[in-house]
TORMI-555444 format. One line per field, with one value per atom (N, C-alpha, C, O, CB): atom name; x, y, z. Coordinates in steps of 0.05 Angstrom, whole numbers, plus 5000, padded with zeros to 4 digits. Glycine has a CB too. Layout:
N
name	[CA,...] .
c1	[X,...] .
c2	[Y,...] .
c3	[Z,...] .
//
This chain:
109
name	[N,CA,C,O,CB,N,CA,C,O,CB,N,CA,C,O,CB,N,CA,C,O,CB,N,CA,C,O,CB,N,CA,C,O,CB,N,CA,C,O,CB,N,CA,C,O,CB,N,CA,C,O,CB,N,CA,C,O,CB,N,CA,C,O,CB,N,CA,C,O,CB,N,CA,C,O,CB,N,CA,C,O,CB,N,CA,C,O,CB,N,CA,C,O,CB,N,CA,C,O,CB,N,CA,C,O,CB,N,CA,C,O,CB,N,CA,C,O,CB,N,CA,C,O,CB,N,CA,C,O,CB,N,CA,C,O,CB,N,CA,C,O,CB,N,CA,C,O,CB,N,CA,C,O,CB,N,CA,C,O,CB,N,CA,C,O,CB,N,CA,C,O,CB,N,CA,C,O,CB,N,CA,C,O,CB,N,CA,C,O,CB,N,CA,C,O,CB,N,CA,C,O,CB,N,CA,C,O,CB,N,CA,C,O,CB,N,CA,C,O,CB,N,CA,C,O,CB,N,CA,C,O,CB,N,CA,C,O,CB,N,CA,C,O,CB,N,CA,C,O,CB,N,CA,C,O,CB,N,CA,C,O,CB,N,CA,C,O,CB,N,CA,C,O,CB,N,CA,C,O,CB,N,CA,C,O,CB,N,CA,C,O,CB,N,CA,C,O,CB,N,CA,C,O,CB,N,CA,C,O,CB,N,CA,C,O,CB,N,CA,C,O,CB,N,CA,C,O,CB,N,CA,C,O,CB,N,CA,C,O,CB,N,CA,C,O,CB,N,CA,C,O,CB,N,CA,C,O,CB,N,CA,C,O,CB,N,CA,C,O,CB,N,CA,C,O,CB,N,CA,C,O,CB,N,CA,C,O,CB,N,CA,C,O,CB,N,CA,C,O,CB,N,CA,C,O,CB,N,CA,C,O,CB,N,CA,C,O,CB,N,CA,C,O,CB,N,CA,C,O,CB,N,CA,C,O,CB,N,CA,C,O,CB,N,CA,C,O,CB,N,CA,C,O,CB,N,CA,C,O,CB,N,CA,C,O,CB,N,CA,C,O,CB,N,CA,C,O,CB,N,CA,C,O,CB,N,CA,C,O,CB,N,CA,C,O,CB,N,CA,C,O,CB,N,CA,C,O,CB,N,CA,C,O,CB,N,CA,C,O,CB,N,CA,C,O,CB,N,CA,C,O,CB,N,CA,C,O,CB,N,CA,C,O,CB,N,CA,C,O,CB,N,CA,C,O,CB,N,CA,C,O,CB,N,CA,C,O,CB,N,CA,C,O,CB,N,CA,C,O,CB,N,CA,C,O,CB,N,CA,C,O,CB,N,CA,C,O,CB,N,CA,C,O,CB,N,CA,C,O,CB,N,CA,C,O,CB,N,CA,C,O,CB,N,CA,C,O,CB,N,CA,C,O,CB,N,CA,C,O,CB,N,CA,C,O,CB,N,CA,C,O,CB] .
c1	[2074,2059,2065,2067,2029,2067,2072,2052,2040,2100,2047,2030,2043,2068,2023,2027,2036,2024,2000,2028,2041,2030,2016,2027,2053,1991,1975,1978,1966,1945,1993,2000,1995,1998,2028,1987,1984,1960,1953,2010,1949,1926,1933,1916,1917,1957,1965,1962,1956,1994,1966,1963,1934,1929,1972,1915,1887,1881,1866,1869,1893,1889,1902,1891,1901,1924,1937,1919,1916,1965,1908,1890,1866,1857,1881,1855,1832,1838,1820,1823,1862,1870,1879,1881,1891,1886,1898,1879,1855,1905,1889,1874,1878,1900,1883,1856,1858,1848,1834,1886,1857,1847,1867,1892,1841,1857,1872,1855,1831,1880,1869,1855,1864,1888,1860,1845,1851,1841,1818,1839,1859,1852,1855,1878,1870,1833,1834,1835,1818,1809,1855,1860,1863,1877,1886,1850,1853,1873,1868,1826,1895,1917,1909,1924,1942,1887,1879,1856,1847,1870,1847,1824,1831,1844,1803,1823,1829,1815,1825,1823,1790,1776,1790,1792,1747,1800,1815,1841,1848,1822,1855,1879,1873,1888,1892,1852,1844,1838,1847,1819,1823,1816,1841,1843,1796,1859,1885,1901,1910,1901,1904,1919,1906,1920,1921,1880,1866,1870,1874,1836,1868,1872,1901,1905,1866,1920,1948,1954,1970,1967,1940,1945,1937,1946,1931,1918,1908,1915,1907,1878,1930,1932,1949,1951,1944,1962,1975,1956,1963,1993,1930,1909,1902,1889,1884,1911,1905,1922,1945,1911,1912,1928,1953,1952,1912,1975,2001,2003,2016,2022,1989,1991,1972,1968,1986,1960,1942,1958,1974,1922,1953,1965,1948,1923,1968,1961,1946,1956,1979,1950,1939,1945,1936,1914,1933,1952,1946,1944,1962,1967,1921,1917,1915,1896,1892,1934,1932,1913,1922,1960,1888,1869,1870,1858,1842,1884,1887,1908,1905,1896,1929,1950,1941,1948,1975,1926,1919,1888,1877,1930,1876,1847,1836,1815,1838,1850,1839,1839,1821,1857,1858,1858,1834,1822,1885,1828,1805,1779,1762,1802,1777,1753,1752,1731,1753,1776,1777,1769,1756,1805,1777,1769,1739,1727,1782,1726,1697,1684,1665,1687,1694,1682,1688,1670,1692,1713,1722,1709,1702,1752,1706,1696,1667,1656,1714,1655,1627,1620,1601,1609,1635,1630,1627,1638,1652,1612,1609,1634,1643,1583,1645,1669,1663,1644,1679,1681,1680,1709,1728,1667,1713,1740,1738,1723,1754,1752,1768,1750,1726,1786,1761,1746,1764,1787,1732,1754,1768,1752,1728,1773,1766,1753,1768,1792,1753,1753,1764,1757,1734,1753,1778,1776,1783,1804,1793,1766,1771,1768,1746,1753,1789,1789,1775,1758,1776,1782,1773,1747,1739,1770,1734,1708,1710,1723,1685,1697,1696,1674,1650,1690,1682,1662,1654,1635,1674,1669,1663,1675,1697,1674,1660,1672,1661,1639,1665,1678,1670,1683,1702,1678,1672,1683,1681,1667,1668,1696,1697,1702,1720,1672,1686,1690,1683,1689,1673,1671,1665,1689,1687,1642,1710,1734,1747,1755,1754,1749,1763,1776,1765,1744,1798,1811,1794,1790,1839,1782,1765,1742,1738,1754,1728,1706,1716,1703,1690,1739,1750,1758,1752,1775,1771,1779,1755,1756,1796,1733,1709,1699,1688,1687,1703,1694,1712,1705,1693,1736,1755,1753,1766,1784,1736,1733,1713,1708,1723] .
c2	[2226,2203,2179,2182,2209,2155,2131,2110,2109,2121,2093,2070,2050,2047,2057,2037,2014,1990,1987,2017,1972,1948,1930,1924,1932,1923,1906,1878,1871,1916,1861,1835,1812,1789,1835,1819,1798,1803,1826,1797,1781,1783,1798,1813,1754,1796,1810,1840,1853,1803,1850,1879,1888,1909,1886,1871,1877,1880,1897,1856,1862,1864,1889,1901,1839,1897,1922,1946,1964,1926,1946,1967,1968,1990,1964,1945,1943,1955,1967,1914,1951,1961,1990,2002,1943,2000,2027,2049,2049,2033,2066,2090,2112,2118,2100,2123,2143,2132,2112,2154,2145,2138,2121,2125,2163,2103,2088,2086,2087,2059,2084,2082,2056,2050,2107,2041,2018,2024,2030,1992,2022,2025,1998,1988,2047,1987,1961,1966,1981,1944,1955,1961,1935,1917,1978,1935,1914,1923,1942,1905,1910,1918,1913,1922,1903,1899,1894,1912,1909,1865,1930,1946,1976,1988,1944,1986,2014,2034,2055,2020,2027,2044,2046,2067,2033,2023,2022,2038,2053,1993,2036,2052,2082,2097,2044,2090,2118,2128,2150,2122,2112,2120,2123,2141,2100,2104,2105,2130,2144,2079,2136,2159,2185,2203,2160,2186,2210,2214,2236,2208,2192,2193,2202,2219,2165,2190,2198,2227,2240,2180,2238,2266,2286,2308,2272,2277,2295,2287,2301,2297,2266,2256,2272,2265,2229,2293,2312,2326,2338,2332,2325,2337,2320,2330,2342,2295,2278,2286,2295,2248,2283,2289,2272,2249,2284,2284,2270,2244,2225,2288,2241,2216,2194,2175,2223,2197,2177,2154,2159,2190,2130,2107,2099,2096,2082,2097,2091,2065,2063,2115,2045,2018,2013,2022,1997,1998,1991,1961,1946,2002,1951,1922,1916,1925,1913,1900,1889,1865,1843,1881,1869,1848,1824,1803,1859,1826,1802,1783,1759,1810,1795,1779,1769,1747,1795,1786,1780,1778,1791,1802,1763,1759,1750,1760,1739,1732,1724,1747,1748,1701,1765,1788,1807,1818,1804,1809,1825,1814,1829,1826,1787,1775,1780,1784,1744,1779,1784,1813,1818,1779,1832,1860,1862,1875,1878,1850,1851,1841,1852,1835,1818,1806,1823,1828,1778,1830,1844,1871,1879,1847,1886,1913,1915,1937,1932,1892,1890,1908,1925,1897,1905,1920,1901,1879,1941,1909,1893,1898,1920,1902,1876,1879,1895,1890,1851,1914,1930,1932,1927,1958,1940,1946,1966,1961,1919,1988,1996,2005,2010,2020,2005,2012,2025,2017,1987,2045,2059,2056,2060,2089,2047,2045,2064,2063,2016,2079,2096,2083,2079,2126,2075,2061,2080,2093,2036,2081,2097,2079,2069,2122,2075,2060,2033,2025,2075,2019,1992,1989,1967,1979,2011,2010,2024,2045,2022,2013,2026,2047,2041,2006,2073,2094,2107,2122,2116,2099,2110,2091,2081,2139,2087,2072,2084,2093,2042,2082,2091,2073,2059,2121,2074,2057,2071,2091,2030,2061,2070,2100,2110,2062,2114,2143,2160,2184,2152,2148,2163,2167,2183,2149,2153,2155,2182,2189,2132,2197,2222,2229,2222,2245,2242,2250,2271,2270,2262,2289,2310,2298,2306,2328,2279,2267,2251,2250,2248,2238,2223,2242,2236,2207,2264,2283,2294,2299,2306,2300,2310,2291,2300,2314,2265,2246,2245,2235,2218,2257,2256,2281,2282,2255,2299,2324,2320,2338,2347] .
c3	[8040,8050,8032,8008,8052,8044,8029,8035,8056,8035,8015,8018,8037,8037,7991,8053,8069,8056,8056,8100,8046,8033,8053,8074,8019,8047,8064,8053,8033,8066,8067,8057,8077,8070,8049,8101,8122,8140,8146,8138,8150,8168,8193,8204,8175,8203,8227,8225,8244,8234,8201,8196,8201,8211,8168,8193,8198,8227,8236,8185,8243,8272,8284,8302,8286,8272,8281,8274,8290,8268,8250,8242,8260,8269,8212,8267,8284,8312,8325,8287,8322,8349,8349,8370,8360,8326,8324,8334,8327,8295,8351,8360,8339,8331,8388,8329,8308,8282,8281,8306,8260,8234,8218,8220,8218,8202,8183,8157,8159,8193,8135,8109,8096,8096,8091,8085,8068,8040,8036,8080,8021,7993,7979,7977,7979,7970,7956,7926,7915,7964,7913,7885,7869,7876,7883,7846,7827,7805,7791,7814,7804,7785,7756,7738,7792,7750,7723,7714,7691,7720,7731,7725,7720,7737,7748,7697,7691,7709,7716,7662,7717,7736,7763,7775,7740,7772,7797,7794,7813,7804,7772,7768,7768,7780,7741,7755,7755,7783,7790,7736,7798,7826,7843,7859,7838,7840,7855,7848,7866,7849,7823,7814,7824,7833,7783,7823,7832,7862,7872,7825,7877,7906,7912,7930,7919,7898,7903,7897,7910,7886,7877,7869,7891,7892,7843,7908,7929,7957,7976,7927,7961,7988,8007,8031,7987,7998,8016,8034,8054,8001,8027,8043,8068,8086,8026,8068,8091,8115,8111,8083,8139,8162,8162,8154,8188,8170,8169,8183,8174,8180,8205,8221,8212,8227,8250,8188,8178,8165,8147,8158,8173,8160,8136,8139,8180,8113,8088,8077,8067,8067,8078,8070,8041,8033,8089,8026,7999,7997,8004,7979,7987,7983,7953,7940,7998,7943,7916,7919,7927,7904,7912,7919,7900,7907,7919,7878,7862,7874,7873,7833,7886,7899,7926,7935,7901,7941,7968,7971,7989,7987,7955,7955,7982,7991,7934,7996,8023,8043,8060,8034,8041,8059,8052,8070,8057,8027,8019,8031,8040,7988,8031,8043,8073,8084,8037,8086,8114,8121,8141,8125,8103,8107,8107,8124,8085,8087,8085,8110,8120,8060,8120,8144,8169,8185,8148,8173,8197,8200,8222,8197,8178,8179,8169,8167,8163,8164,8156,8132,8134,8180,8111,8086,8063,8063,8081,8043,8019,8002,7999,8003,7991,7974,7949,7934,7967,7944,7919,7910,7925,7923,7885,7874,7852,7832,7865,7855,7878,7901,7897,7870,7924,7948,7969,7972,7960,7982,8003,8029,8029,7997,8050,8077,8096,8097,8087,8111,8132,8158,8165,8130,8172,8198,8220,8219,8198,8240,8264,8289,8294,8266,8303,8327,8324,8340,8350,8302,8298,8282,8276,8323,8276,8262,8235,8233,8279,8214,8189,8191,8194,8165,8190,8193,8166,8164,8210,8144,8118,8097,8101,8115,8076,8053,8027,8026,8055,8007,7981,7960,7966,7976,7936,7915,7888,7884,7914,7870,7842,7840,7853,7828,7825,7821,7845,7845,7798,7866,7890,7908,7927,7905,7903,7921,7917,7895,7915,7940,7939,7966,7987,7930,7965,7989,8004,8028,7983,7989,8001,8017,8040,7979,8005,8020,8044,8065,8002,8041,8064,8087,8110,8054,8080,8101,8115,8139,8088,8100,8113,8135,8155,8092,8131,8151,8175,8197,8138,8173,8194,8213,8233,8183,8205,8221,8244,8259,8204] .
//
């Protein structure tokens, strides 16, 4: 599985229209907690269903997109943060040390 770089507003509209599950991982490249959460997520992500699109947002570089995510999916901004999107709606979100593949997969069942 590979990260899909989230760099444009159009991608958010694609995620919103997508049938099935998508994941957005918001990451601060200057934060050690964010780096730890990202590494932990990557170490387990083979447990995710194969057809899951996993987007990575460098929120320091793409801060306006981060704000759009908060508005579009009606979530409070956190960093790091994981959002599970199903058919255009955020059905689960977690942040900091709560981010885990296991908990995310449980929401997909």
